[in-house]
C-alpha positions as CSV (number, residue, x, y, z in Angstrom):
1,M,-31.6,33.7,-77.2
2,A,-32.4,35.9,-74.2
3,L,-29.6,38.2,-73.0
4,L,-30.7,38.0,-69.3
5,D,-30.0,34.8,-67.5
6,L,-31.7,35.1,-64.1
7,T,-30.3,31.7,-62.9
8,K,-26.8,32.9,-63.6
9,L,-27.3,36.2,-61.9
10,T,-28.6,34.7,-58.7
11,T,-25.9,31.9,-58.5
12,D,-24.5,31.7,-54.9
13,L,-27.1,34.1,-53.5
14,S,-29.3,33.0,-50.6
15,A,-32.7,31.5,-51.3
16,T,-34.3,34.7,-49.9
17,W,-32.4,37.1,-52.1
18,A,-32.9,34.8,-55.2
19,G,-36.6,34.7,-54.5
20,Y,-36.9,38.4,-54.2
21,L,-35.0,39.0,-57.4
22,R,-37.2,36.5,-59.3
23,D,-40.3,38.2,-58.1
24,W,-39.0,41.6,-58.9
25,D,-38.1,40.5,-62.4
26,R,-41.7,39.4,-62.9
27,T,-42.9,42.8,-61.8
28,L,-40.5,44.5,-64.2
29,R,-41.6,42.2,-67.1
30,A,-45.2,43.0,-66.3
31,G,-44.3,46.7,-66.5
32,N,-42.8,46.1,-70.0
33,Y,-39.3,47.2,-68.9
34,P,-36.6,46.6,-71.6
35,E,-34.5,43.6,-71.0
36,T,-31.3,45.7,-70.7
37,T,-32.9,47.8,-68.0
38,R,-34.1,44.7,-66.2
39,Y,-30.6,43.2,-66.4
40,N,-28.9,46.3,-65.0
41,Y,-31.4,46.6,-62.1
42,L,-31.1,42.9,-61.2
43,L,-27.3,43.0,-61.5
44,A,-27.0,45.9,-59.0
45,A,-29.1,44.1,-56.4
46,A,-27.2,40.8,-56.9
47,Q,-23.9,42.6,-56.6
48,L,-25.0,44.2,-53.4
49,A,-25.9,40.8,-52.0
50,R,-22.5,39.3,-53.0
51,Y,-20.7,42.3,-51.5
52,L,-22.5,41.8,-48.2
53,A,-21.6,38.1,-48.1
54,E,-18.0,38.3,-49.3
55,H,-16.5,41.8,-48.9
56,S,-18.4,43.8,-46.2
57,P,-16.4,44.5,-43.0
58,D,-19.6,45.2,-41.1
59,P,-20.3,42.3,-38.6
60,D,-24.0,42.8,-39.1
61,A,-23.7,42.3,-42.9
62,A,-24.3,38.5,-42.5
63,D,-28.1,39.0,-41.8
64,A,-28.4,41.4,-44.8
65,A,-26.5,38.9,-47.0
66,E,-29.3,36.5,-46.3
67,D,-32.3,38.8,-46.4
68,P,-32.6,42.1,-48.4
69,T,-35.1,43.5,-45.9
70,E,-32.2,43.7,-43.4
71,V,-30.1,46.0,-45.5
72,T,-29.4,49.4,-43.9
73,R,-28.2,52.8,-45.1
74,G,-24.7,52.0,-43.9
75,H,-24.6,48.8,-46.0
76,A,-25.7,50.7,-49.1
77,E,-23.2,53.5,-48.5
78,A,-20.4,51.0,-47.9
79,F,-21.3,49.1,-51.1
80,Q,-21.3,52.4,-53.1
81,A,-17.9,53.4,-51.8
82,W,-16.6,49.9,-52.6
83,M,-17.9,50.2,-56.2
84,I,-16.1,53.6,-56.6
85,E,-12.9,52.1,-55.3
86,T,-13.0,48.9,-57.3
87,R,-14.8,50.1,-60.4
88,S,-15.6,53.8,-61.0
89,A,-17.9,56.6,-59.9
90,S,-19.9,56.1,-63.1
91,T,-20.5,52.4,-62.3
92,A,-21.4,53.3,-58.7
93,L,-24.0,55.7,-60.0
94,N,-25.5,53.0,-62.2
95,K,-25.7,50.7,-59.2
96,H,-27.2,53.5,-57.0
97,K,-30.1,54.0,-59.5
98,G,-30.7,50.2,-59.7
99,L,-30.8,49.8,-55.9
100,Q,-33.2,52.8,-55.6
101,Q,-35.7,50.9,-57.8
102,F,-35.2,47.6,-55.9
103,F,-35.9,49.0,-52.5
104,K,-38.7,51.1,-53.9
105,W,-40.3,47.9,-55.0
106,L,-39.8,46.3,-51.6
107,L,-41.7,49.3,-50.2
108,T,-44.6,48.6,-52.5
109,E,-44.5,45.0,-51.4
110,E,-44.7,46.3,-47.8
111,D,-41.7,44.2,-46.8
112,I,-39.8,47.3,-45.5
113,D,-41.1,50.5,-43.9
114,R,-38.4,52.7,-45.3
115,S,-35.9,52.4,-48.1
116,P,-32.2,52.3,-47.0
117,M,-31.4,54.4,-50.2
118,D,-33.5,57.4,-49.0
119,R,-30.6,59.4,-47.7
120,V,-27.8,57.9,-49.7
121,R,-26.4,60.5,-52.0
122,Q,-25.6,59.8,-55.6
123,P,-21.8,59.7,-56.3
124,K,-20.4,62.6,-58.2
125,T,-19.1,61.6,-61.6
126,P,-16.3,63.6,-63.3
127,Q,-16.9,65.2,-66.7
128,K,-14.4,63.9,-69.3
129,L,-13.8,65.4,-72.7
130,I,-13.7,62.8,-75.5
131,P,-11.0,63.6,-78.1
132,I,-12.0,63.4,-81.8
133,I,-9.5,61.6,-84.0
134,R,-8.5,63.1,-87.3
135,D,-10.3,62.5,-90.6
136,E,-7.3,60.6,-92.0
137,D,-7.6,58.1,-89.1
138,T,-11.3,57.7,-89.9
139,K,-10.3,56.9,-93.5
140,K,-7.8,54.3,-92.2
141,L,-10.6,52.6,-90.4
142,L,-12.7,52.3,-93.5
143,D,-9.7,51.4,-95.7
144,A,-9.1,48.5,-93.3
145,C,-12.5,47.1,-94.2
146,K,-11.9,47.1,-97.9
147,G,-12.3,43.7,-99.4
148,K,-14.8,41.3,-101.0
149,T,-15.1,38.7,-98.2
150,F,-18.2,38.4,-96.1
151,P,-16.6,39.9,-92.9
152,H,-15.1,42.8,-94.8
153,L,-18.5,43.7,-96.4
154,R,-20.4,43.3,-93.2
155,D,-17.9,45.3,-91.1
156,E,-17.9,48.2,-93.6
157,A,-21.7,48.3,-93.6
158,I,-21.8,48.4,-89.7
159,I,-19.2,51.2,-89.5
160,R,-20.8,53.3,-92.1
161,L,-24.3,52.9,-90.6
162,Y,-22.8,53.9,-87.2
163,Y,-21.3,57.1,-88.3
164,N,-24.0,58.1,-90.8
165,T,-26.9,57.7,-88.4
166,G,-25.4,58.0,-85.0
167,A,-27.5,55.3,-83.4
168,P,-26.5,53.6,-80.1
169,L,-24.7,50.2,-80.2
170,S,-27.7,48.2,-79.1
171,E,-29.9,49.6,-81.8
172,I,-27.4,49.0,-84.6
173,G,-26.6,45.5,-83.4
174,N,-30.2,44.4,-82.9
175,L,-31.5,45.4,-86.4
176,L,-33.6,43.0,-88.4
177,L,-33.7,42.6,-92.1
178,D,-37.1,44.3,-92.4
179,D,-35.7,47.4,-90.6
180,V,-33.7,48.5,-93.5
181,D,-35.4,50.1,-96.5
182,L,-33.0,50.8,-99.4
183,N,-35.8,52.4,-101.5
184,T,-36.0,55.3,-99.1
185,E,-32.4,54.9,-97.8
186,S,-33.6,54.7,-94.2
187,V,-33.5,52.4,-91.2
188,H,-36.1,51.7,-88.5
189,Y,-34.5,51.8,-85.1
190,H,-36.1,50.4,-82.0
191,G,-35.0,52.7,-79.2
192,K,-34.9,52.5,-75.5
193,G,-38.3,52.5,-73.9
194,T,-40.1,51.3,-77.0
195,K,-39.4,54.6,-78.8
196,D,-39.1,53.7,-82.4
197,R,-37.9,56.1,-85.1
198,R,-36.8,56.0,-88.7
199,V,-33.5,57.6,-89.7
200,R,-32.1,58.4,-93.1
201,F,-28.6,57.4,-94.4
202,G,-26.5,58.5,-97.3
203,P,-25.6,56.9,-100.7
204,K,-22.3,55.5,-99.6
205,T,-23.9,53.8,-96.6
206,A,-26.7,52.5,-98.9
207,R,-24.1,51.1,-101.3
208,A,-22.2,49.4,-98.4
209,I,-25.4,47.8,-97.1
210,S,-26.5,46.7,-100.5
211,R,-23.1,44.9,-101.0
212,Y,-23.4,43.3,-97.6
213,L,-27.0,42.1,-98.3
214,R,-25.9,40.4,-101.5
215,A,-23.2,38.5,-99.7
216,R,-25.6,37.8,-96.8
217,G,-28.0,36.0,-99.2
218,K,-25.3,33.4,-99.9
219,H,-24.0,33.1,-96.4
220,K,-25.0,30.3,-93.9
221,G,-27.8,31.5,-91.7
222,S,-29.3,33.8,-94.4
223,E,-32.8,32.6,-93.4
224,L,-32.5,34.3,-90.0
225,P,-34.4,37.5,-89.5
226,D,-31.4,39.3,-88.0
227,L,-29.5,41.8,-90.2
228,W,-26.0,41.0,-89.0
229,L,-24.6,37.4,-89.2
230,A,-21.5,36.0,-87.6
231,D,-18.6,34.7,-89.7
232,R,-19.2,31.1,-89.1
233,G,-21.9,28.8,-87.6
234,G,-24.9,30.4,-89.2
235,R,-25.6,32.5,-86.1
236,R,-26.7,36.1,-85.5
237,L,-24.0,38.7,-84.7
238,A,-24.9,39.7,-81.1
239,A,-24.7,43.4,-80.3
240,N,-22.8,42.9,-77.0
241,G,-20.0,41.2,-78.9
242,I,-19.3,43.9,-81.4
243,K,-15.8,45.4,-80.7
244,I,-13.1,47.4,-82.4
245,R,-9.5,47.1,-81.5
246,D,-6.9,49.8,-81.9
247,S,-3.3,49.0,-82.9
248,S,-0.2,51.1,-81.9
249,E,-0.1,53.2,-85.1
250,A,-3.4,52.8,-87.0
251,V,-6.6,51.0,-86.9
252,G,-5.0,47.8,-88.2
253,S,-4.5,45.7,-91.3
254,R,-8.0,44.4,-91.2
255,C,-11.3,45.8,-89.7
256,G,-11.8,44.2,-86.3
257,R,-9.0,41.7,-86.9
258,C,-5.8,43.7,-85.9
259,E,-3.5,42.7,-83.1
260,R,-4.2,44.5,-79.9
261,A,-1.3,46.6,-78.8
262,R,-3.4,48.7,-76.4
263,P,-6.5,47.9,-74.5
264,P,-9.7,47.8,-76.6
265,L,-11.3,51.2,-77.1
266,A,-14.9,52.2,-77.0
267,A,-15.5,54.5,-80.0
268,Q,-18.1,57.0,-80.8
269,L,-19.0,58.1,-84.3
270,R,-20.6,61.5,-84.3
271,P,-22.3,62.7,-87.5
272,R,-21.9,66.3,-88.5
273,V,-24.7,68.3,-90.0
274,E,-23.7,70.8,-92.8
275,A,-25.7,73.9,-93.0
276,C,-25.9,75.9,-96.2
277,R,-28.1,79.0,-96.7
278,G,-30.4,77.8,-93.9
279,E,-31.0,74.3,-95.4
280,H,-29.4,71.1,-93.9
281,R,-27.7,68.5,-95.9
282,R,-26.6,65.0,-95.0
283,S,-23.1,64.0,-96.0
284,D,-21.3,60.7,-95.8
285,A,-17.9,62.4,-95.8
286,A,-18.7,64.9,-93.0
287,V,-18.0,62.4,-90.2
288,G,-15.6,62.3,-87.2
289,L,-14.7,59.4,-85.0
290,D,-14.5,59.9,-81.3
291,L,-12.4,57.5,-79.2
292,G,-13.6,57.3,-75.6
293,G,-12.4,55.4,-72.6
294,H,-11.6,51.7,-72.5
295,A,-14.3,49.2,-73.1
296,P,-16.8,48.4,-71.7
297,A,-17.2,52.0,-70.5
298,L,-19.0,53.0,-73.6
299,R,-20.2,56.6,-73.8
300,R,-22.9,58.4,-75.7
301,Q,-22.7,62.1,-76.4
302,R,-25.8,64.3,-76.4
303,G,-26.0,68.0,-76.2
304,G,-22.3,68.4,-75.4
305,R,-22.5,66.1,-72.4
306,T,-21.0,62.6,-72.0
307,R,-23.0,59.9,-70.3
308,P,-21.4,56.6,-69.1
309,G,-22.9,53.2,-70.0
310,N,-22.5,49.6,-69.0
311,P,-23.0,47.4,-72.0
312,G,-22.3,44.0,-70.5
313,A,-21.3,41.9,-67.6
314,A,-22.2,38.5,-66.1
315,G,-25.5,37.1,-67.3
316,H,-25.2,38.5,-70.9
317,R,-24.7,36.1,-73.8
318,G,-23.7,36.8,-77.4
319,G,-21.9,35.3,-80.4
320,G,-18.4,36.3,-81.4
321,V,-18.1,39.6,-83.3
322,D,-15.6,41.7,-85.1
323,V,-16.4,45.4,-85.1
324,G,-17.8,47.4,-82.2
325,I,-18.5,51.1,-81.7
326,A,-20.7,53.1,-79.4
327,V,-22.0,56.3,-80.8
328,G,-24.1,59.4,-80.1
329,R,-27.7,60.0,-80.8
330,P,-28.8,60.4,-84.4
331,G,-28.6,63.8,-86.1
332,Y,-31.3,63.2,-88.7
333,R,-34.8,61.7,-88.9
334,L,-36.9,60.7,-91.8
335,G,-38.4,63.8,-93.5
336,R,-36.8,67.1,-92.8
337,P,-33.4,66.7,-91.0
338,R,-33.1,68.6,-87.7
339,C,-30.0,70.4,-86.7
340,P,-28.5,69.0,-83.4
341,R,-27.6,72.6,-82.5
342,R,-31.3,73.6,-82.2
């Protein structure tokens, strides 16, 4: 099932706006843009149109709400300020980049002479440190997934694969059966921008995946090509539905099933590379769990920097899920592991 629903995105927009977004999406598809990128671009333009129609105090906004070629720099700046006030600076930056691409496309279509985004500055985003929870809390998370039921086995396999490889949420959640090779203890990830890579994982992760695959073979929907299956209904487990909930004292009595005492947290699992006498070793135990901001503001860490993300909003579809964590970039690749400090 497609994640992007263009009809839903363009609901309540003028016929002119909807037509432009439809044509722009065709151009993006022809350019082989990933579906997530297309969704974020189209969502930014659709939100601008709705802002102009429903929230803009500018008396001239009515014309721009009907036709994107009437949008001015003032409209774009007012929308960006509104996004900062109602969402966050990180979200406003995401919309800024999407609108830049939209009006750049209008320029190539020769429907406008100059982009209204030309002199609109990007919003400044604050740098936030993400605390790393203690090793004993990481152990509590894994202990919560101990059990022989299908959800327990699946949830443990997901969590171990997250912290052992450090792949982003979308790459973990969209894995296929054929992507996992237990003979070489590696997984084939399909990265953003069609950048594929193969990443090694450790023996504890291999054992967790093996146990899950045995249970998966007896589960309804085992004929599907997707690696992760939902509890019921014989459906795939959608990446945008994977969540983890934090209780007041610990991770909870069951992985992904605990009562929510605080808002859901977006977690990062950062693998650590051990160096010994100049040679790098992988270790299942050498792992920390980072808890970031509230979902859906998932963050990925790379080179000591944090980068905000926007994993889902209107127009995305997915099945119900149990465990969800967003993590940093992988620390190892197939063959000789590379140290992330290099």
